N, C-alpha and C positions, 0 to 999 in steps of 0.2 A: 712176337709182340709182347712187350713187358707191361704187366698190369701193376699200377701203383695203388696201394690201399691208402686212402686219405682219411685220417682220423679227424674227429671234430676238433675245431680250434678252440682254444681257451684264451680269454683275455689276459693281458700282461699281469694284472693284479689277481693271481690265481689262488692266493692264500688269504683267508680272512682271519683276523686276530680278535679274540674276545677276552675280556678279563674274567677271572673266576667269580668275582662278585656279581657281574652282570649275568653270567650263566646260572648263578644260584638265585636270581630274582631279587637280589638285595638292592638293586638300583630302582626298583619299582616296575620293571618290565622284563619280559622273558625274551631272549634273543630269537630271531627268526633266521632259519637256514633253509637253503633250497637245494634240492637234488635234481640234476638234469639227466635226461636219458643218455645212456652210453658212457657216462663219465663217473658216476658214483660220487660219494663225498666221504672224506676221512675226517674224523674228529680226534685231535691229538691232545691228550691230557698230560703229556710228559712235562710240560712247563709248570704244572701245579705241584709236582713232586708227589702225586698221589697215584694210586692204582685203582682201576675199575674193578668192582666186585659184582655189579649187576647192572643190567640195562634192559629196557623194554619199550615197545611201541604200543600206543593205545589202539592204533589201527595198523595191523601188520599186513594188510592186503596188497600194498603197493611197494613195499620195501623189504629187503633182507638185511639182517644184522650179521656182521662178522667182526672178529677181533684178532689182534696180532698174536695173542697167546690165549690158551683156554681160560675161561672164567672158572674161579673155584670158590667164590664167596669168602668165607672166613677160614677155609681149609687151604693152607699154603704148602701142602705137600706135593710131591711129584712134579716139581718145577713150575707149578702155576703160582699165580699171585703177583705177576709183574705186568698185567695187561694195562696198556696206556692208550691204545688206539681202537676206535670203533670205525668200521667201514659200512656205510649205507649204500645199497645198490637198488636201483629202480628195476621193477619187474612188471610184467603185464598184470593188471588187477586180478586178484583172486576173490572168490566168494566164500565167506565163512558163515556158518550158521550162527545166528544171533549176534553177529558183529556187523554193524552198518559200515559201509565204505564211506569215507569222508574225503573232502578235498584237501585237508591238512590233517596232521596228526601231532601228537605230543611224544617226544622222546625224553624219557627220564633215565638219568644215569646216577648210580650210587658209587662213590669212590671211598677209598680208605687210605689213611696215612697213620700208621701206628694204631692207636686206640681211637683216633678221630675219624668220623664219617661225615661226608658231605653229599648233598643231593643237588644235581644240576638238571635244568629243564631247557628244552629246545622245541620251539614250534617249527615243524618241518613242512615245507611246501614243495610243490612239484613244478619245475620250470620247463620251458620249451625253448628250442633253438640253442644258441651258443651259450656254453657254460661261463658264468662270471667268476667262479672259483671252484676248486675241487678239493680244498682242504680247509679246515678250521682249527686254528691253534688256540687252546684255552690256556692262558697264562695267569700267573699270580698278579693281582692288582697291586701295583707299587704304592698306591696312595695310603693304605693303612700303615705300612712301615715308615713311609715318609712323614706321616702325621705323628707317629710315635717318636720319631727322631726329633722332629720340631718341638714336640712337647718336652722332651728331655733337655734339649738345648735351652728352651725357655726357663725350665726349672733350674738349670745350672746357672743361668744369668741372674735369676732372682736370688739364688743363694749367695752368689758372689757379691751382689749388691748389699745383702743383709750383713754379710761378714765384714764388708768394707765399712759400712755404717757403724757397726759395732766396734770396729778397730778405731775409728775416729773417736768414739765415745770413751773407749778404754784408755786411749792415749791422753785424753783430756783429764781423766780421773787419776792417772798414774803420776802424781806430783813428785814422787821420789825417783821416777824413771828406772824402776827396778825391773821392769818387764820389756826393756828395749830390745833385747835379743829375740824374745818371743815374737814381738811385733814385727821385727824384720823377717823372721821366718814366715809369718802369716802373709806378708807382702810377696815374698817369693812364691809361696803356695798359690796365691791368687794369680800371679803371672803365669805359673804353670797351667792352671786350670783354664785361663783365658787362651792359652796356646793349644788347648785341646786335650790336656791330660785329665784323667779322672781324679776325683777328690781323693780316693783311696791311694792312688799312685803318688799324688802330690803330698799326701800326709807322710807316706813312707820316705819320699825324697827329702822332705824338710824335717823329718823326725819330730813331728808334732803329734800330740794326742788328739783324737776326735773331740774330746771334751773341750779343748780350747776353742774350736770352731763353734761348738754348741753354746758356749758361754758368750761368745761375741754375737751370735745370732740372737740370743736372748736379750742382750743389751739393746740391739737394734729394734726389736719388736716391743720393748718395754717403754720406749720413748713416746 
């Protein structure tokens, strides 16, 4: 007779994705994660580009902590300092003196990236029955980078408009038409910038001095 060992099933959506800003509490709430019996839960920080230097549970009576590499704090010798994954495992409740057992606990994680440190928080609960997920990926929130890019694009459009207004004014004042070639180069520069080129690259391409653009912008704002 062949005995088959049946493992607990996991729902199709077995990985939960969280942004780093949410896990830091920057959105106004702390993420809730659940650990189910027999499955454990892995928290993967590799998507943040940071390494874990410390982690602790306020109530250690129901969970164990494990890591993909040894923690070493700020000492990165002996091959440590590359920890990116925490594994939580359910255990039978233990009794610790002076530490009350709770139905939930707080997991705090400290990460490092160069000289920068971040702190992440997770409210941990204990589930029963079928596990809904067995891993949590913490990834960089794309919104700050997107917002920065949008701000840069907006600033570029505003500067292009100022230069264009200044160009119109300068042409109207150039009765001798002695600056015709310079004005043509400015038009070419604006076309390059509108096409995605940076101002610095467009200046080099058109052989214009930055002071030319500064004078045109000054004309626009002086009106």
